[in-house]
C-alpha positions in Angstrom: 43.0 -4.6 4.7 42.4 -0.9 5.6 39.6 1.3 6.9 39.0 2.8 3.5 38.1 -0.6 2.0 35.7 -1.1 4.9 34.0 2.2 4.4 33.8 1.6 0.6 32.1 -1.8 1.3 29.6 -0.2 3.8 28.7 2.6 1.5 28.1 0.2 -1.4 25.7 -1.8 0.7 23.9 1.3 1.9 23.5 2.5 -1.7 21.7 -0.7 -2.6 24.8 -2.0 -4.4 24.8 0.9 -6.8 28.5 1.5 -7.4 27.9 4.8 -9.2 25.9 6.2 -6.3 28.4 4.9 -3.7 31.4 6.4 -5.6 29.6 9.7 -5.8 28.9 9.7 -2.0 32.5 8.7 -1.2 34.0 11.3 -3.6 35.9 8.7 -5.5 35.8 7.0 -8.9 33.7 3.9 -9.7 36.7 1.9 -11.0 38.6 2.8 -7.8 35.7 1.7 -5.7 35.4 -1.6 -7.6 39.1 -2.2 -7.3 39.1 -1.7 -3.5 36.3 -4.1 -3.0 38.0 -6.7 -5.2 41.2 -6.3 -3.2 39.3 -6.8 0.0 37.7 -10.0 -1.3 41.0 -11.3 -2.5 42.6 -10.6 0.9 39.8 -12.3 2.8 39.6 -15.2 0.3 35.8 -15.0 -0.1 33.3 -13.5 -2.5 31.3 -10.7 -0.9 29.0 -9.8 -3.8 27.1 -11.8 -6.4 27.9 -10.2 -9.8 26.2 -10.1 -13.2 28.9 -8.7 -15.5 30.2 -5.6 -13.8 27.0 -5.0 -11.9 26.6 -6.1 -8.2 23.2 -7.9 -7.8 23.3 -9.3 -4.2 25.4 -10.2 -1.2 26.6 -13.7 -0.8 26.0 -15.5 2.6 29.6 -14.9 3.5 29.2 -11.3 2.4 26.3 -10.7 4.7 28.4 -11.9 7.7 31.3 -9.7 6.6 29.0 -6.6 6.3 27.7 -7.2 9.8 31.2 -7.3 11.2 32.3 -4.2 9.1 29.4 -2.2 10.5 30.4 -3.1 14.0 34.0 -2.2 13.4 33.2 1.2 11.9 30.7 1.9 14.7 33.4 1.3 17.3 35.8 3.6 15.4 33.1 6.3 15.5 32.7 5.6 19.2 36.4 6.0 19.7 36.4 9.3 17.9 33.4 10.6 19.9 35.1 9.5 23.2 38.3 11.4 22.3 36.3 14.4 21.2 34.4 14.4 24.5 37.6 14.3 26.5 39.1 17.1 24.3 36.1 19.4 24.4 32.8 18.0 25.7 31.0 21.4 25.2 31.4 21.6 21.4 29.9 19.5 18.6 27.1 18.9 16.2 23.9 17.1 17.0 21.9 15.7 14.1 18.3 14.8 14.9 15.6 13.3 12.7 12.0 13.7 13.8 8.4 13.7 12.5 6.7 17.0 12.1 4.7 16.7 15.3 7.8 16.0 17.4 9.8 18.7 15.6 7.1 21.3 16.0 5.7 20.6 19.5 8.0 18.3 21.5 11.6 19.3 20.5 11.6 23.1 20.9 11.6 23.3 24.7 14.2 20.5 24.9 16.5 22.1 22.3 16.2 25.5 24.1 17.3 23.8 27.3 20.1 22.0 25.5 21.3 25.3 24.0 21.4 26.9 27.5 23.5 24.0 28.8 25.6 23.5 25.6 25.7 26.9 23.8 28.6 25.7 21.5 26.6 22.7 20.1 25.1 23.1 16.7 21.7 21.3 16.2 20.8 20.1 12.7 17.1 19.1 12.5 15.8 16.8 9.7 12.1 15.9 9.3 10.6 12.8 7.7 8.3 9.9 8.1 9.1 7.2 10.7 10.4 4.9 8.0 12.6 7.7 6.6 13.9 8.4 10.1 14.9 4.7 10.5 16.8 4.8 7.3 18.6 8.1 8.2 19.8 6.5 11.4 21.0 3.4 9.7 22.8 5.4 7.0 24.6 7.5 9.6 22.9 10.7 8.4 21.6 11.5 11.9 22.6 10.7 15.5 19.2 10.5 17.0 15.7 9.7 15.6 12.5 10.7 17.4 9.1 9.4 16.5 6.0 7.6 17.7 5.9 4.9 15.1 8.4 2.3 13.8 11.3 2.8 16.1 10.6 0.1 18.6 10.3 -2.6 15.9 13.9 -2.2 14.6 16.2 -4.9 16.0 19.4 -3.0 14.8 18.4 0.1 16.7 18.3 0.9 20.4 15.2 2.8 21.4 13.9 4.1 24.7 10.7 5.7 25.8 10.5 9.5 26.2 6.9 10.3 27.1 3.3 9.2 26.4 0.4 11.1 25.0 -3.2 10.6 23.7 -5.1 11.9 20.7 -7.7 14.6 21.1 -10.5 15.8 18.9 -10.8 19.4 17.8 -13.3 21.4 15.8 -14.8 24.8 15.4 -17.1 26.2 18.1 -20.0 26.2 15.7 -19.9 22.4 15.1 -22.9 20.4 16.4 -20.7 18.1 18.4 -19.8 21.1 20.7 -23.3 20.9 22.2 -22.8 17.3 23.5 -21.7 16.8 27.1 -19.7 13.8 26.1 -18.6 12.9 22.5 -18.6 9.2 21.7 -16.9 7.4 18.9 -20.4 6.6 17.5 -21.1 10.4 17.4 -17.7 11.1 15.7 -18.4 8.5 13.1 -21.4 10.5 11.9 -19.2 13.4 10.7 -16.3 14.0 8.2 -13.0 13.5 9.9 -9.5 14.8 9.2 -6.5 13.0 10.7 -3.0 11.7 10.1 -1.6 9.6 7.3 -1.5 5.9 8.3 2.3 6.1 8.8 2.2 9.0 11.3 1.4 9.9 14.9 -0.3 6.7 16.1 -2.9 6.6 13.3 -3.2 2.8 13.7 -4.6 3.3 17.2 -7.3 5.6 15.8 -8.3 3.0 13.2 -8.2 0.3 15.8 -10.5 2.1 18.2 -13.2 2.6 15.6 -12.8 -1.0 14.4 -13.2 -2.4 17.9 -16.5 -0.5 18.1 -17.5 -1.9 14.6 -17.6 1.7 13.3 -16.4 2.9 9.9 -15.1 6.5 10.3 -15.7 9.0 7.4 -12.1 10.1 7.0 -12.1 12.7 4.2 -8.6 14.0 4.5 -5.3 12.6 5.7 -2.1 14.6 6.3 1.4 14.1 7.8 1.3 17.5 9.5 -0.7 18.4 12.6 -0.8 22.1 11.6 -2.2 21.1 8.1 -4.9 19.1 9.8 -5.9 22.0 12.0 -5.9 24.4 9.0 -8.5 22.2 7.2 -10.5 21.9 10.4 -10.6 25.7 10.6 -11.9 25.8 7.0 -14.9 23.7 8.2 -14.0 20.6 6.1 -14.2 18.2 9.1 -13.5 17.3 12.7 -9.8 16.9 13.5 -8.2 14.0 15.4 -4.7 15.1 16.3 -2.0 14.5 19.0 -2.8 16.4 22.2 0.7 17.9 21.8 -0.6 19.9 18.8 -3.6 21.5 20.7 -2.4 24.9 21.8 -5.2 26.5 23.7 -3.3 29.8 24.4 -2.4 30.2 20.7 -6.0 29.5 19.6 -7.3 32.1 22.1 -5.5 34.7 19.9 -7.5 33.7 16.8 -10.8 35.2 15.8 -13.6 33.6 17.9 -15.1 31.9 14.8 -11.7 30.3 14.0 -10.7 29.1 17.5 -10.5 25.4 17.8 -12.4 23.6 20.6 -11.1 20.5 22.2 -14.1 18.1 22.5 -14.9 16.2 25.7 -14.1 12.7 24.4 -12.0 11.2 27.2 -9.4 8.6 25.9 -11.1 6.3 23.5 -7.8 5.9 21.6 -4.9 3.9 23.1 -2.0 5.7 24.6 0.9 6.5 22.3 4.6 6.6 23.3 7.2 8.8 21.6 10.6 7.2 21.5 14.2 8.1 20.7 16.4 5.7 18.7 20.0 5.3 17.7 22.3 2.6 16.4 22.9 -0.3 18.8 26.3 -0.1 20.4 26.7 3.6 19.8 28.1 5.6 22.7 26.2 8.8 23.3 27.9 12.1 23.7 27.1 14.2 26.8 24.9 16.6 24.9 23.0 13.8 23.2 22.2 12.3 26.5 21.2 15.8 27.8 18.7 16.2 25.0 17.1 12.8 25.7 16.8 13.7 29.4 15.3 17.1 28.5 12.5 15.3 26.5 11.5 12.8 29.1 8.4 13.5 31.1 
């Protein structure tokens, strides 16, 4: 048994048992990959995969247990390498982060700026995606840290911790009738066209729940994954925007033409509090600069 066989096994599982895709990712041949997996099965004396001809169709019960152990072994090897690297040169490295647009655009910039001051030799690679895509990137080892509001806390194979909390706010053009109200209620909001997040993003479920609890059916005419896209359509007069309060930039709006400046309506907090979290693989030892970024994001 060798580490190459274990890596071949892990990649095959990560590629949904597609040997061609796994071989391509590992820069090897498909016959060589198949042979390595067969040799591992022979050595262990068990069948890891269910086969239909030359095609892998599923994991056996024994195979699932083997894969769990292999993931743990390879994670500890990665921990060993990171530990040695930190002792060798704790100031140099690469930090791979996956985040939703709202976090990448509004929460991460000051934290990364602080990190770059503390660790100028660390390269940051930022990936954007939906919460479910972020989870898969962490699992596949494509990123070190994932940052999002949704999904992270529900994954039993990931460690997640709270970074900060925030609320949604409501924005519109100064000419909108709602701007004349002293307090804007959900009932008043439900009378107008609304623009907000896609159901997978930025606490959208809490928005829907708030209206539902008041037995209201909101007129959501446009959904987007991107706070800036939502604000663009609000400026076009297509509806009232419900966005993360992180995305409301009063100073930036002050530079716009008066007719295009967004106004934050006096709505209080009718939507439940949201919590942004960071997640990474269970058992993974964080490098110093990874921990520094996490601390820089906490509020």
